[in-house]
N, C-alpha and C positions, 0 to 999 in steps of 0.2 A: 107529418109536417103540414097536413092539410089545415086550412083555416088560419095559418100563421102569416104574418106580414113582415116585411123588412123593417128593421129598427133604424130608420134613417137618422134620428137624432144622435144616437150613440156612434153611428158610423161616421157622421160628420165631425164628431169630436176626434175620432181616430184620424180623419183626414187632416185635421189641424196638427196633430202630432206628426203625421207623415210630412207635412209641409215644413215643420221645424227641423225634422230629421234631414230633409233635403238641403235646407239652408246650411245646417251644421256640416254636411258632407263636403260642400264646395266653397264655403265662405273663405277658407284659408288657402285653397289650392293655388290660386294665381299669385298670392302674396307671400306664401310661406318661404319660398326661396329667397326673395329679397329680405325677408325678416331674418332668416338664418345668417345671411351675409352681413346684415346690420349688427347682429349680436356677436358674430365671429367672422370677420372678413376673410380669414384664411380657409374657410370651409370649402370642401370639394363637393361637386354636384352629386356624387354618389350618396352623400348624406341626405339629399332630397328624397331619394328612393326609400331610405330607412324611415324617414319621418312620415311619408305618405303610407308606407307599409305598416307603421305602428298603429294607425287608426284601424286598419283592416285586421291586424292581429287581435286588437281588442274586440272588434266585432265578431271575429271568429271564435273567440272565447265566450263572449256574451250570448251569441245567438242560440246555440243549443242549450245553454244553461237556462236562460229565460224561457225558451220554448218548453223545456222539460218541466220547469216550475209551473208554468201556466197550465200545462196538461195535467200535471199531478194534482194541483190545487183546484182544477176546473175553474180557474179565475184568471183574468188578465190584468186586473186593476193593480194588484200588488207588484208583480214584476215590472210593469210599465212605470210605476211611480219610482221604484228603486233605480231603474235605468236612467230616468230623467235626473235624479239627484246626482248620480255619478257623472253625467254629462256636465252638470253645473260645476262640480269640483274640477274637472278637466279644463273647462273654460277659464276658471279663476287662475289656475296655474299658468295657462297660456298668457293671460293678461299681466301676470307678475314676472314674466321672463326677463324683462330689462333690469329687474332688481336682483336677479339671482346670479350666482358665481359664473363668470364667463367660461371658465375652464371646463365646466361640466354642463354647459348650456344645452348641448345636443341631447343629453340624457333627460333633462327636464322637458324639452320639447316632445321627445318620444313618450315620456310618461303622461304628459298632457293629452297627446293624441290617443294613447292606449286607453286611457280612462274614458275619453269621449267615445271611442270605438266600442268599449264594453257597454256603455250606456245605450249606444245606438243599436246594440244587439236586440233591443226590443222591437225592431222593425218586423221581424218574423212574427212576433206576438200580435202586433197591430194588423199585419196582413191576415193572419189566421183568424182574428176576430172579425174582420170585414167579411171574409168569405163564409163564416158560420153564423153571422147575424143577419143574413139576407136569405130570401127564398131563391131557389135555383134559377128562376126566370130573370131575376135581377142581377145574377152574379157577374155577368160580363160587364154590365154597367158599373156595378160597385167596384170591380177590380180596375176598370179603366179610369174611373174617377179617383181611386186610391193612388194609382201610379201618377195620374195627372197632378195630384196634390204634391206628391214627392218631387216630381219634375219641376213644378212651379217653385218649390223650395230650392231645388238645384239651380234654377235660373236666378232666383233672388239672391242666392249666396254670393256669387262674384259681383253682382250689381251692388249689393250692400257694401261689399269690400271696396268697390270702386268709388262709392259715395264718400268714403272716408279718406281718399287720397289727398284732398286739400289739407288735411291735418299734417301731412309730411311725415318725416322720419325722426323728428326731434324727440326729446325726452322731457316734455313739459309735464310738471307735476300738478295734480289736482287731488287734494286730500291724500289718500295713500296710493293712488293710481298714477302710472305713467301714461300720458295721453298722446297717442300718435295713430297713424293710419293702420297699424298692425294690432294694437292692443284694444282700440275702441270697439271693434266688432265683437271681441270676446266678452267685453263688459256688457254690451247691449244684449248679447245672446243669453248671458247669465240672468239678467233681469227678466227677459222674456220667458225663460224657462221657469223661473220662480213663480211668476204669475200664472203660467200654464199649468204647473203642478197643482197649485191651489184650486184653480177652477176645475181641473180634471178630477181631483179627489172629492170635491164637493158635489159635482153634478153627474159624474159618469155612472150609469147603471147598465149592467151587462145583460145581453140577450144571447141565447144559444138556440139556433134553429138547425137541428140535426139529430143524430141518434147516438146514445151512449153505447159503447161496446159491451157486449155480454161477457161476464167473467164466469169462471167455473163455480163460484160460490153463490151466484144469483139464482133465485127461484123464479117461477113463472109470474107470481104476483108482483115481485119487485121489478121485473122487466116491464110489466104493463104500466106500473105507477111511474117509473122513471124513464119511459120512452126508450127502452133498450132493445136492440135487435142484434142478431149475429150478422154483421156486415161482411161481405166477401173481401178477400185480400185484394189490394190494389196491384196493378201490373208493375213489377219492379223495373223492368226494362224501360217502360214508358217514363217512369219517375226518373231514372238515370239519364235518359235523353234530355228531359226538361232541365235537370240539374246541370248537365254539360252546356246547354244553351245559356243558362244563367251564368255559368262560369265564363263563357266566351263574351257575352254581353258586358259583364262586369270588367273583364280584362280590357275590352275595347274602350270602355268609359274611362277607366283609370289611367290607361296609357296615354290617351288623348289629354287628360287633365295634367298628368305628370310631366309630359314633355312639351306641352303647349307654350309655356313661358320661356324655357331655355331655347326651344326651337325657333320661336318667333323673334327672340333677341338675336339669334344667329342668322336667321334667314332675312329679316326685314329691318335690321339695325334699330330695333326699338329698344329704348332703355327700360329699366325695371318698371317705372311708373306707367309708361306707355304700354308695355306688355300686359300689365295687370288690367289697365283700363280697356284696351282694345280687345283682348281675349274675353274679358268680362262682357263686353258689348256683343261680341260674336255669339257667346254662349247664351246670352239673354235673347238675342234674335232667334237662335235655333230653338230655344225653349218656347217661344211664342208659337212657332210652327208645330212643335211637339204638342203643346197644350191643345192646339186646334185639332190635331190628329186624334188625341185622346177623346176630345169632345165628339168627334165624328164616330169613333168606335162606340161611344156611350149612347148617342142619340140619333144616328143616321143609319142608312142601309148597310154601312160597314159592319154594324153590329151583327149582321146575319152571315157574313162571309166566314168560311171555314178558317178556324184559328191556325191550322197548319199552313195554309196558303199565305196568310198574313205573316207568319213567322219566316217563311222562305223569302218573301218580299223584303221584310225588314233587314234580314241578314245580307241579302244581295245589295241593298243600299249601303250598308256598312262596307262591303267589299269594294264597291265603286269609290267610296271615300278614300280608302287606303290606296287603291290603285292610282287615283288622280294625284294624291299627295306623295307618291313615290318620286324621288328626284330623278326623273328620266333624263337621259343624256340630251334629248331633243329640246328640253327646257333651256332657254337661253339665259345667260347671265351667271357669273360666278359670285361667290359670297365675299363680302367685305370683312376685313379683320377689325377687331376693336382697336381704336387709336391708342398709340403709346406715347409716353413722354420722352424726354431726351435720353433717359436711361433705359429706354425700351421696356418700361414697365407699363402694363396695360392700365388704362383708366378704368375706374369702377363702372359696372353696368348700371349703377344708379344714375350715371351721367351720360354714358355713351353705349349704344348698342353695337352689335356686330358679332362676328364669330371669333371665339377665343383662339389665341395662338397655340394653346395646349392641345387643341383638337387637330389631328393630322388630316381628317376628312375635309376640313375647311378648304383645302387647296384643290379638291377635285369634285366636290358635290355641286350639282346645279341648283340654282334657286328655283323653287316651286313658285310660279307666278302668284303674286299677292291676291289677284282676283280669284284664282282657283282655290287658294287657301280659304278665303272669306266665304265664297259660295258653298264649298263643300262643308265647311264648319257650320254654316247656317242651314242649308237645305238637306244635305245627307244625314246629318245628326238629327235634324228636325223630323225626318221621316224614319230613320233607322231605329231610334230608341222606342218610339211609341208602337211601332209595328213588330218589335221584338219583345219588349217587356210585357205589355198588356196581354197579348195572346199567350205568351209562355206562362205567365202567372195564373191566368184563368184556366188554361189547360192543365196545369199542375194541380190546382185545387179540384178540378173536375175528376182527374184521375184518382186522387185520394178519396173522393166521395164525401158524403155528409157525416163525417166523424170529426172529433176534436183534432185540429191539425197543428196545434202549437209546436210540438216536437218536430214534426216533419217540415213545417215552415221554417223552424229554426235551423234544421239541417240544410234546407234550400238556401237560406241566407248565409249559412256557414261557408258553402262552396263559393258563393259570390264574394264573401269576405276573403277567402283564400286567394281568389283571382286578384282582388284588389290589394292583397298583401304581397303576393309574388310578382304581380305585374310591374309595379314601379321599380322593384329591385332589378328585374331583368331589363325593363325598359330603359332605365337610366344607365345601366351597364352597356347595353347595345347602343344607346345614344352616345356614350363616351367613345366607343370604338368605330362607329360608322355613321353617326348622325341619324337621320330618319330611315336609312336604308334597311337595316335588319329589323327595326321596329315595325315598319310597314309590312315587310315580308312575313314576319312571325304572326302578326295579327291577321293578315290575309289568309294564311294557312289554317289558323284556328277557325276563322269564319267558314271556310270551305268545309272543314271537318264537321261543323255543326249542321250545315246544309245537307251534307251527305247522310248524316245520322237521321235527320228528319225524313229524308226520302226513303232510306232503307227500312225504317220502322214506322212508316206513314200509317199503316193500318192498325197499329197498336196504340197510337196516340189518340185515344178516345176516352170519353167520360166513363167512370165506373158504372157498371150495369148491376142493378139490384133486382133480384127476382121478385 
């Protein structure tokens, strides 16, 4: 690899794709529950868990498949393009939901999210390309900027959704489209992806800075010509620890996103539009801090701090977030119920916020102070994600070594997808029976498990050594 240099142009193109992927991940999270209620007012909140899990199911399917294809073909361009086309199809279905049969609407929503998830399975391929298109000395910077791009997208997603709230929930027709605050983001994302695919296909040229693995059929001359060496095996235990940390980080992220809207409606009497707007603003503010922290990891002295120490710090901040958002008995103030009409029928959360009478926990749960909720959403998440995601991704790539990582990065993304798939199902179930109590307890235990594993296997979490 001597004499090679990082291919920044192609890496910046993958950053753009990561940005779009981040937007696609979160653009519907704060609005999907109100959208479900608009399409079918009798829907139960458990359906929200299935809808959010559908995206992750698709990503769990797509990640190892696209990763395997990229490794087999020794090319990233084809699987990435196929994935982006599938995302467009999913978005188009989402935009046409108001025109589809209401009796089966939940199946159409899930199909839309599964397709977008499958297409987003190219994240592992994008990440693999980034770490193998750069020289080792640039890897921490490349990974930090890669995740910063994704996080910027995660930030823009809810904000972009919030920008369309003035369109309201009506069913205004323009050409073949129903235009409202829920469908317009899907239409815009489809257009952006079409433009992105065109530019990507025309201008993307691949670079691989690493070693091809020697096979039994290779002769000495072939090895020299194609830069092949016999790389040592990576440490499976270290890989598993990184995957578990990825699982925990994804679980934290998804549970926060899944319960943020119904929790804030119950806790702070926000209606649907307010919950979408205010949570979007909080996520945006936290992402500004996150982005700053990614920049610090890329360009300041933080770049030289041991990745394992950064990981422990990031996970500890997550633990603080969940501890402070637990509804402790010393928090003053009980929850207010959603107002009812003269027939004791609850008003829609489109108009009034509050805790639903169907939840038994509304009568005994304490209200987490709004200031605590806002500060932890902004500060704790703004520090937790960058100091967990970037060090873990860099460490994982270093442990694998300078080989083609498409399949292993796909497996890495697979377990993150499993967490995002199972998390909302468990999270919304626990929210139904206990509000935030069991949700915060479960996440806290998972975070402590991840910290314990890092401490136990601390000396094995090191880059691959090549003789």
